N, C-alpha and C positions, 0 to 999 in steps of 0.2 A: 504494500500500500504506500502511496506517495504521502510525503509529509506536507504540512501547511506551507513551508517554504518552497517546496517543489511545485505545489499548486500555484503559488504566487508567481513563480517564474514562468510556468506554462501559461498562466493568465496573461502576463505581461507580453509574452511572445505574440499574442494576437493583435497587438497594437504596433503600428509601423512608425508613427510620428511622435508618440509620447515618450518622454525620457524614462528610462528604466528605473531610475531612483525614486520615481513617484509611486511605485508599486510597493505596498506593504500590506500585511494582513488587515490593518485598519483603514486602508484606502477605500473611500466611498466612490466606487468606480463610475457610477452614473454622473458624477460631477466632472469627470475628465472631459476635456474638449473633444477628444477623438471618439468618445463613446457614441455608438449608433446601433440601430437595429441589426445592421450587418455584422458588427463586432459581437453583438449578443448571439447571433447565430453561430459565429465562429467559436465562441465560448462553449455553446451547447455541443457543437461538433467535437471540440477538443475533449470535453468531459466524456462524451460517448466513446471516443477513441482511446483515451488514456485510462479511464476508470470503468468502462463498460456500463455506464449509468445513463439512462435517458432522462435528461432534464427537460422541463417544459418552460415556456416563456414565463409562466407564473412563478416558477421556482426562482428564476433570475430576478423577477420583479419583487419577490418577497425578501431578497437579500439587499442589505444596505452596504455591506463591506465585502471585500474579497473573502475574508474569514467566514462571514455569514454564508456565502455561497459554498465554500469548502465544507462547512458543517452540514449543509443540505445534501451535498454530494455524498459525504461519509454516511449520513443517515440512510441513504438509499442503497448502500452496499450490502 
C-alpha cells in the first residue's frame, strides 16, 4: 500500500504548471489555479491505476485536502 507521501507525489504529478512544493497533505487542492474538471478526472484515473479503487466525482468533491482524498481512497481498499 502506498503511503500518504507517495499519494501526494502521485497527486502532484497530475499537474503540469503548479510548483511541486505547493503539494502537501494539507493542501486544499481545489484552490490551486490549475485545478479543473480535467485534472479531477486525471486524479480519478490515477487512483484507479495505482490503488485499484474506483473513485466517483462525489468522492473528490467531499475531500477538502489531499489527505482527505487519500483517506477516502484507503477506506475503499
